[in-house]
C-alpha positions, 0 to 999 in steps of 0.5 A, a space after each residue: 876954620 876953627 875959630 869958625 867952628 868955635 863961633 858957629 858953636 857959640 852961636 848955637 849954644 846961645 840960641 839953644 839957651 835963648 829958646 830954652 829960655 823962651 820956653 821956660 818963661 812961656 805962660 798964658 795969655 788972655 784972649 778975646 774971641 769976638 770982641 776987644 776985651 771979652 776975655 773968653 779964651 786963654 793961650 797956653 804959650 808953650 803949645 800954642 793952643 787956644 782954649 776957649 773958657 769953659 763958661 762959653 759951652 756951659 750946659 752943653 753936651 759934646 754931641 751938641 757942641 760938635 753940631 755947632 762947630 760950623 757955626 757958633 764955635 767955627 774955628 775951634 775943635 774938640 781937644 785930644 785927651 793928651 792935649 787937655 792932660 798937658 794943659 792941666 799940668 801946664 796950668 798947675 805946674 806945682 801941683 802934686 799929681 801922681 799919674 794915678 789918682 783922678 781927684 784930689 782934694 785938700 783945704 790947702 788947694 785953694 790957690 790951684 783952683 784960683 789959678 785954674 778958674 782964671 784960665 778957664 772961668 767960673 762956670 757956676 757959682 752957687 751959695 746956700 745958707 742955714 742958721 749961721 752957716 753959709 756955703 759958697 761953691 765955685 765949679 769949673 769943669 769940663 767934659 771931653 773925649 778920652 782916648 778909649 772913646 769915654 767921656 771924662 771930666 777935667 777942672 776944680 771945685 771950691 767950697 767955702 763953709 763960714 760958721 762962727 766967724 770962721 772960715 773953712 775952705 775945700 778944693 777939689 782938683 779932677 784929672 780925667 774924672 770918669 762917670 757912669 753918667 758921663 757920655 756925649 750926650 751928657 750936659 749939666 748946668 755945672 759943666 762946660 766942654 772943652 774947645 781948642 783952636 790951632 791959631 786964628 780961632 780968637 780975634 787976638 790970634 787973628 790979628 797976630 798969629 805968631 802968637 801960636 808959633 809953638 803949635 805946629 798946626 798953626 796956619 803961621 807955621 804953615 806959611 812960615 816957610 813960604 819965601 817972601 817976595 823979596 827973597 824970591 826977587 833976590 834969589 832970581 837976580 843972583 841966579 841970573 848974575 851966575 848965569 851971565 858969569 858962566 856966559 861970560 866965561 864961555 864967550 872967552 
């Protein structure tokens, strides 16, 4: 018994190590929304949530998107504030969020804005120029409904300023930025609306629902515990055999 307990303990610890390792190595996967190779969504493996890239809801308000959830955006839903906040932290795990600030600005944050845009796309690019001065802008913002019923914005903004053969960068990270202008009817050319899927919202996850296994709301987990036909047959055979043994004992 002691040996068995030791083996069980070792197996449990090993399984725990494998599970923790799996979460530690979880990352982001490019997803195809409608056709192979379109790369219009991103999967956060740690949560198993699909995120539609912000360029796909560009220039739409939250209310307009809501009106399209049964057609254009069938299979998608609006995320909760907590989901948006978690996604931002997961996407930028080394960023120095302080839990208080809504906006962060620095010339050293470019790599963070690049990472964010690789997951959520560049919603708008703009370029302007003057005499020996050039400005380029990359915007990747998204609107969502906060828990207090307000509409907030999360995303990144990157500006490149070039003059006299020198280049200067300014990057901004927004974590739930508030504005008197933001409401469910607000839209802008530089903004999208966050949409998420719990499994099957994209072509990629339709073909492999196991990708969303870490999402408790995924259809993958809803069917995972249903016994397979072979398992049911095996169980039935075992019960039948047990019944026959009992019957034979009674006959004796």
